[in-house]
N, CA, C and O atoms as CSV, one atom per row, in Angstrom:
chain,resi,resn,atom,element,x,y,z
A,1,UNK,N,N,-62.134,150.167,94.807
A,1,UNK,CA,C,-62.086,151.236,93.661
A,1,UNK,C,C,-60.817,152.178,94.054
A,1,UNK,O,O,-60.646,152.840,95.077
A,2,UNK,N,N,-60.064,152.039,93.025
A,2,UNK,CA,C,-58.756,152.836,92.831
A,2,UNK,C,C,-59.046,154.385,93.229
A,2,UNK,O,O,-60.124,154.908,92.946
A,3,UNK,N,N,-58.088,155.028,93.853
A,3,UNK,CA,C,-58.088,156.342,94.163
A,3,UNK,C,C,-57.220,157.070,93.137
A,3,UNK,O,O,-56.194,156.534,92.717
A,4,UNK,N,N,-57.583,158.198,92.753
A,4,UNK,CA,C,-56.905,158.939,91.786
A,4,UNK,C,C,-56.184,160.130,92.428
A,4,UNK,O,O,-56.857,160.883,93.132
A,5,UNK,N,N,-55.022,160.344,92.272
A,5,UNK,CA,C,-54.258,161.500,92.880
A,5,UNK,C,C,-53.828,162.266,91.665
A,5,UNK,O,O,-53.141,161.740,90.790
A,6,UNK,N,N,-54.176,163.329,91.620
A,6,UNK,CA,C,-53.658,164.386,90.478
A,6,UNK,C,C,-52.621,165.419,91.255
A,6,UNK,O,O,-52.927,166.068,92.255
A,7,UNK,N,N,-51.456,165.438,90.658
A,7,UNK,CA,C,-50.495,166.433,91.262
A,7,UNK,C,C,-50.646,167.727,90.541
A,7,UNK,O,O,-50.628,167.752,89.310
A,8,UNK,N,N,-50.784,168.725,91.208
A,8,UNK,CA,C,-50.942,170.038,90.566
A,8,UNK,C,C,-49.823,171.015,91.262
A,8,UNK,O,O,-49.666,171.290,92.452
A,9,UNK,N,N,-49.191,171.391,90.240
A,9,UNK,CA,C,-48.068,172.450,90.789
A,9,UNK,C,C,-48.340,173.671,90.116
A,9,UNK,O,O,-48.816,173.657,88.981
A,10,UNK,N,N,-48.022,174.964,90.851
A,10,UNK,CA,C,-48.143,176.125,90.294
A,10,UNK,C,C,-46.749,176.774,89.904
A,10,UNK,O,O,-45.814,176.750,90.704
A,11,UNK,N,N,-46.670,177.182,89.019
A,11,UNK,CA,C,-45.044,177.903,88.707
A,11,UNK,C,C,-45.467,179.408,88.385
A,11,UNK,O,O,-46.464,179.835,87.803
A,12,UNK,N,N,-44.404,180.057,88.943
A,12,UNK,CA,C,-44.349,181.493,88.973
A,12,UNK,C,C,-43.314,182.223,88.125
A,12,UNK,O,O,-42.222,181.720,88.391
A,13,UNK,N,N,-43.209,182.997,87.400
A,13,UNK,CA,C,-42.076,183.615,86.742
A,13,UNK,C,C,-41.694,185.067,87.197
A,13,UNK,O,O,-42.645,185.803,87.458
A,14,UNK,N,N,-40.588,185.510,87.311
A,14,UNK,CA,C,-40.244,186.662,87.794
A,14,UNK,C,C,-39.588,187.521,86.477
A,14,UNK,O,O,-38.847,187.025,85.628
A,15,UNK,N,N,-40.017,188.832,86.521
A,15,UNK,CA,C,-39.355,189.617,85.406
A,15,UNK,C,C,-38.228,190.237,85.847
A,15,UNK,O,O,-38.009,190.355,87.052
A,16,UNK,N,N,-37.442,190.673,84.960
A,16,UNK,CA,C,-35.944,191.324,85.304
A,16,UNK,C,C,-36.124,192.370,86.546
A,16,UNK,O,O,-35.208,192.541,87.351
A,17,UNK,N,N,-37.282,193.006,86.635
A,17,UNK,CA,C,-37.389,194.086,87.609
A,17,UNK,C,C,-37.801,193.372,89.001
A,17,UNK,O,O,-37.932,194.077,90.002
A,18,UNK,N,N,-37.988,192.094,89.062
A,18,UNK,CA,C,-38.240,191.501,90.304
A,18,UNK,C,C,-39.653,191.108,90.692
A,18,UNK,O,O,-39.937,190.384,91.646
A,19,UNK,N,N,-40.600,191.727,89.757
A,19,UNK,CA,C,-41.989,191.627,89.813
A,19,UNK,C,C,-42.452,190.162,89.287
A,19,UNK,O,O,-42.106,189.732,88.187
A,20,UNK,N,N,-43.213,189.498,90.128
A,20,UNK,CA,C,-43.899,188.157,89.642
A,20,UNK,C,C,-44.986,188.157,88.767
A,20,UNK,O,O,-45.937,188.871,89.084
A,21,UNK,N,N,-45.052,187.502,87.723
A,21,UNK,CA,C,-46.057,187.372,86.945
A,21,UNK,C,C,-47.173,186.500,87.274
A,21,UNK,O,O,-47.063,185.858,88.318
A,22,UNK,N,N,-48.373,186.337,86.482
A,22,UNK,CA,C,-49.375,185.539,86.928
A,22,UNK,C,C,-48.998,184.055,86.898
A,22,UNK,O,O,-48.311,183.531,86.021
A,23,UNK,N,N,-49.553,183.411,88.011
A,23,UNK,CA,C,-49.200,182.086,88.016
A,23,UNK,C,C,-49.844,181.192,87.058
A,23,UNK,O,O,-50.960,181.492,86.632
A,24,UNK,N,N,-49.219,180.057,86.651
A,24,UNK,CA,C,-49.872,179.279,85.623
A,24,UNK,C,C,-49.846,177.788,86.173
A,24,UNK,O,O,-48.902,177.347,86.827
A,25,UNK,N,N,-50.860,177.135,85.876
A,25,UNK,CA,C,-51.058,175.679,86.386
A,25,UNK,C,C,-50.587,174.669,85.289
A,25,UNK,O,O,-50.772,174.944,84.104
A,26,UNK,N,N,-50.070,173.676,85.610
A,26,UNK,CA,C,-49.572,172.737,84.639
A,26,UNK,C,C,-50.704,171.843,84.210
A,26,UNK,O,O,-50.597,171.055,83.270
A,27,UNK,N,N,-51.881,172.007,84.992
A,27,UNK,CA,C,-52.949,171.205,84.651
A,27,UNK,C,C,-53.643,171.739,83.225
A,27,UNK,O,O,-54.328,171.034,82.483
A,28,UNK,N,N,-53.370,172.883,83.052
A,28,UNK,CA,C,-53.984,173.601,81.715
A,28,UNK,C,C,-53.077,172.915,80.534
A,28,UNK,O,O,-53.564,172.675,79.429
A,29,UNK,N,N,-51.974,172.676,80.803
A,29,UNK,CA,C,-51.040,171.817,79.655
A,29,UNK,C,C,-51.353,170.422,79.361
A,29,UNK,O,O,-50.903,169.786,78.407
A,30,UNK,N,N,-52.257,169.942,80.362
A,30,UNK,CA,C,-52.728,168.469,80.134
A,30,UNK,C,C,-51.731,167.588,80.990
A,30,UNK,O,O,-51.112,166.675,80.443
A,31,UNK,N,N,-51.592,167.839,82.214
A,31,UNK,CA,C,-50.792,167.087,83.129
A,31,UNK,C,C,-51.233,165.603,83.261
A,31,UNK,O,O,-52.284,165.100,82.863
A,32,UNK,N,N,-50.273,165.060,83.861
A,32,UNK,CA,C,-50.414,163.474,83.953
A,32,UNK,C,C,-51.238,163.122,85.017
A,32,UNK,O,O,-51.138,163.819,86.027
A,33,UNK,N,N,-52.080,162.139,85.021
A,33,UNK,CA,C,-52.891,161.573,86.159
A,33,UNK,C,C,-51.996,160.325,86.709
A,33,UNK,O,O,-51.445,159.511,85.967
A,34,UNK,N,N,-51.946,160.310,88.073
A,34,UNK,CA,C,-51.329,159.370,88.668
A,34,UNK,C,C,-52.395,158.544,89.397
A,34,UNK,O,O,-53.148,159.042,90.234
A,35,UNK,N,N,-52.421,157.064,88.978
A,35,UNK,CA,C,-53.585,156.242,89.618
A,35,UNK,C,C,-52.745,155.423,90.655
A,35,UNK,O,O,-51.684,154.872,90.361
A,36,UNK,N,N,-53.240,155.400,91.726
A,36,UNK,CA,C,-52.800,154.665,93.062
A,36,UNK,C,C,-53.691,153.547,93.054
A,36,UNK,O,O,-54.915,153.653,92.978
A,37,UNK,N,N,-52.912,152.232,93.151
A,37,UNK,CA,C,-53.783,151.217,93.336
A,37,UNK,C,C,-53.224,150.468,94.675
A,37,UNK,O,O,-52.034,150.263,94.910
A,38,UNK,N,N,-54.231,150.135,95.434
A,38,UNK,CA,C,-53.862,149.683,96.848
A,38,UNK,C,C,-53.787,148.113,96.671
A,38,UNK,O,O,-54.781,147.524,96.247
A,39,UNK,N,N,-52.688,147.457,96.970
A,39,UNK,CA,C,-52.359,146.184,96.785
A,39,UNK,C,C,-52.333,145.461,98.375
A,39,UNK,O,O,-52.056,146.040,99.425
A,40,UNK,N,N,-52.667,144.182,98.213
A,40,UNK,CA,C,-52.369,143.362,99.562
A,40,UNK,C,C,-53.541,143.441,100.679
A,40,UNK,O,O,-54.598,144.024,100.439
A,41,UNK,N,N,-53.323,142.924,101.695
A,41,UNK,CA,C,-54.424,142.605,102.571
A,41,UNK,C,C,-54.562,143.813,103.589
A,41,UNK,O,O,-53.561,144.408,103.988
A,42,UNK,N,N,-55.756,144.126,103.962
A,42,UNK,CA,C,-55.867,145.321,104.940
A,42,UNK,C,C,-55.993,144.719,106.362
A,42,UNK,O,O,-56.216,143.547,106.668
A,43,UNK,N,N,-55.784,145.864,107.206
A,43,UNK,CA,C,-55.788,145.345,108.650
A,43,UNK,C,C,-56.944,144.513,108.990
A,43,UNK,O,O,-56.756,143.526,109.702
A,44,UNK,N,N,-58.320,144.843,108.493
A,44,UNK,CA,C,-59.369,144.317,108.924
A,44,UNK,C,C,-59.429,142.744,108.495
A,44,UNK,O,O,-59.817,141.866,109.267
A,45,UNK,N,N,-58.977,142.501,107.115
A,45,UNK,CA,C,-58.816,141.168,106.719
A,45,UNK,C,C,-57.715,140.254,107.419
A,45,UNK,O,O,-57.863,139.032,107.467
A,46,UNK,N,N,-56.814,140.775,107.859
A,46,UNK,CA,C,-55.784,140.183,108.583
A,46,UNK,C,C,-56.235,139.717,110.015
A,46,UNK,O,O,-55.932,138.626,110.498
A,47,UNK,N,N,-57.047,140.741,110.673
A,47,UNK,CA,C,-57.486,140.510,111.949
A,47,UNK,C,C,-58.559,139.316,111.919
A,47,UNK,O,O,-58.607,138.421,112.763
A,48,UNK,N,N,-59.491,139.455,110.710
A,48,UNK,CA,C,-60.330,138.220,110.582
A,48,UNK,C,C,-59.657,136.811,110.446
A,48,UNK,O,O,-60.062,135.805,111.029
A,49,UNK,N,N,-58.733,136.858,109.725
A,49,UNK,CA,C,-57.820,135.493,109.504
A,49,UNK,C,C,-57.365,135.110,110.784
A,49,UNK,O,O,-57.510,133.927,111.091
A,50,UNK,N,N,-56.743,136.033,111.744
A,50,UNK,CA,C,-55.977,135.470,112.878
A,50,UNK,C,C,-56.962,135.139,114.001
A,50,UNK,O,O,-56.711,134.327,114.892
A,51,UNK,N,N,-58.285,135.939,113.874
A,51,UNK,CA,C,-59.271,135.532,114.847
A,51,UNK,C,C,-59.798,134.046,114.418
A,51,UNK,O,O,-60.009,133.165,115.252
A,52,UNK,N,N,-59.958,133.902,113.203
A,52,UNK,CA,C,-60.442,132.568,112.916
A,52,UNK,C,C,-59.584,131.444,113.424
A,52,UNK,O,O,-59.939,130.532,114.172
A,53,UNK,N,N,-58.297,131.672,112.855
A,53,UNK,CA,C,-57.274,130.510,113.353
A,53,UNK,C,C,-57.248,130.334,114.951
A,53,UNK,O,O,-56.989,129.255,115.484
A,54,UNK,N,N,-57.520,131.413,115.595
A,54,UNK,CA,C,-57.317,131.421,117.231
A,54,UNK,C,C,-58.588,130.576,117.645
A,54,UNK,O,O,-58.568,129.765,118.571
A,55,UNK,N,N,-59.623,130.831,116.914
A,55,UNK,CA,C,-61.002,130.091,117.326
A,55,UNK,C,C,-60.774,128.787,117.153
A,55,UNK,O,O,-60.984,128.024,118.096
A,56,UNK,N,N,-60.299,128.297,115.904
A,56,UNK,CA,C,-60.090,126.945,115.578
A,56,UNK,C,C,-59.159,126.221,116.669
A,56,UNK,O,O,-59.437,125.108,117.115
A,57,UNK,N,N,-58.080,126.923,117.041
A,57,UNK,CA,C,-57.207,126.312,117.937
A,57,UNK,C,C,-57.572,126.213,119.395
A,57,UNK,O,O,-57.058,125.382,120.142
A,58,UNK,N,N,-58.513,127.126,119.787
A,58,UNK,CA,C,-59.221,127.115,121.030
A,58,UNK,C,C,-60.175,125.773,121.084
A,58,UNK,O,O,-60.202,125.066,122.092
A,59,UNK,N,N,-60.956,125.486,119.909
A,59,UNK,CA,C,-61.813,124.717,119.791
A,59,UNK,C,C,-61.105,123.169,119.984
A,59,UNK,O,O,-61.593,122.271,120.670
A,60,UNK,N,N,-59.905,123.092,119.250
A,60,UNK,CA,C,-59.319,121.847,119.220
A,60,UNK,C,C,-58.564,121.578,120.529
A,60,UNK,O,O,-58.507,120.422,120.949
A,61,UNK,N,N,-57.928,122.680,121.259
A,61,UNK,CA,C,-57.380,122.358,122.426
A,61,UNK,C,C,-58.434,122.017,123.733
A,61,UNK,O,O,-58.203,121.239,124.658
A,62,UNK,N,N,-59.523,122.749,123.544
A,62,UNK,CA,C,-60.542,122.301,124.550
A,62,UNK,C,C,-61.114,120.899,124.264
A,62,UNK,O,O,-61.449,120.222,125.236
A,63,UNK,N,N,-61.256,120.401,123.026
A,63,UNK,CA,C,-61.411,119.080,122.750
A,63,UNK,C,C,-60.583,117.974,123.270
A,63,UNK,O,O,-60.966,116.885,123.698
A,64,UNK,N,N,-59.229,118.494,123.148
A,64,UNK,CA,C,-58.032,117.707,123.792
A,64,UNK,C,C,-58.298,117.477,125.017
A,64,UNK,O,O,-58.398,116.317,125.415
A,65,UNK,N,N,-58.464,118.553,125.850
A,65,UNK,CA,C,-58.509,118.711,127.257
A,65,UNK,C,C,-59.826,117.795,127.788
A,65,UNK,O,O,-59.707,117.069,128.774
A,66,UNK,N,N,-60.812,117.878,127.205
A,66,UNK,CA,C,-61.944,117.099,127.454
A,66,UNK,C,C,-61.786,115.670,127.207
A,66,UNK,O,O,-62.236,114.901,128.057
A,67,UNK,N,N,-61.150,115.149,126.052
A,67,UNK,CA,C,-60.661,113.724,125.828
A,67,UNK,C,C,-59.706,113.218,126.789
A,67,UNK,O,O,-59.809,112.089,127.269
A,68,UNK,N,N,-58.817,113.990,127.067
A,68,UNK,CA,C,-57.759,113.410,127.954
A,68,UNK,C,C,-58.138,113.408,129.474
A,68,UNK,O,O,-57.757,112.518,130.234
A,69,UNK,N,N,-58.838,114.364,129.827
A,69,UNK,CA,C,-59.181,114.355,131.340
A,69,UNK,C,C,-60.524,113.546,131.582
A,69,UNK,O,O,-60.658,112.671,132.437
A,70,UNK,N,N,-61.374,113.926,130.804
A,70,UNK,CA,C,-62.898,113.270,131.047
A,70,UNK,C,C,-63.339,112.198,130.296
A,70,UNK,O,O,-64.280,111.499,130.671
A,71,UNK,N,N,-62.567,111.959,128.977
A,71,UNK,CA,C,-63.040,110.959,128.170
A,71,UNK,C,C,-64.265,111.332,127.330
A,71,UNK,O,O,-64.995,110.523,126.757
A,72,UNK,N,N,-64.370,112.409,127.332
A,72,UNK,CA,C,-65.881,112.883,126.457
A,72,UNK,C,C,-65.439,113.694,125.088
A,72,UNK,O,O,-66.303,114.298,124.453
A,73,UNK,N,N,-64.220,113.686,124.707
A,73,UNK,CA,C,-63.696,114.539,123.548
A,73,UNK,C,C,-64.462,113.829,122.400
A,73,UNK,O,O,-64.902,112.679,122.411
A,74,UNK,N,N,-64.545,114.943,121.201
A,74,UNK,CA,C,-65.007,114.419,120.103
A,74,UNK,C,C,-63.895,113.758,119.123
A,74,UNK,O,O,-64.149,112.809,118.381
A,75,UNK,N,N,-62.743,114.330,119.211
A,75,UNK,CA,C,-61.514,113.884,118.440
A,75,UNK,C,C,-60.539,112.986,119.281
A,75,UNK,O,O,-60.026,111.945,118.868
A,76,UNK,N,N,-60.359,113.543,120.524
A,76,UNK,CA,C,-59.335,112.992,121.286
A,76,UNK,C,C,-60.071,112.040,122.321
A,76,UNK,O,O,-60.807,112.597,123.135
A,77,UNK,N,N,-59.954,110.751,122.368
A,77,UNK,CA,C,-60.613,109.830,123.273
A,77,UNK,C,C,-59.477,109.039,123.765
A,77,UNK,O,O,-58.487,108.885,123.050
A,78,UNK,N,N,-59.560,108.501,125.003
A,78,UNK,CA,C,-58.356,107.672,125.403
A,78,UNK,C,C,-58.460,106.162,124.862
A,78,UNK,O,O,-57.561,105.357,125.102
């Protein structure tokens, strides 16, 4: 779900005597809404993919070792 961020700025005006008048908000004038869209892969997704690839590599290397040294590998047999 996209998060919405609304910018609110408050402006003050001063009179010639140096006195500040009441602050007004630009939201009352119909301010613009800024929609922030998150794109790309998050850290959790990247860690899941890396973990999956390392698991597959470990299984293949273990099978290679079993096939080369003991002759009982599933994919690598002498």
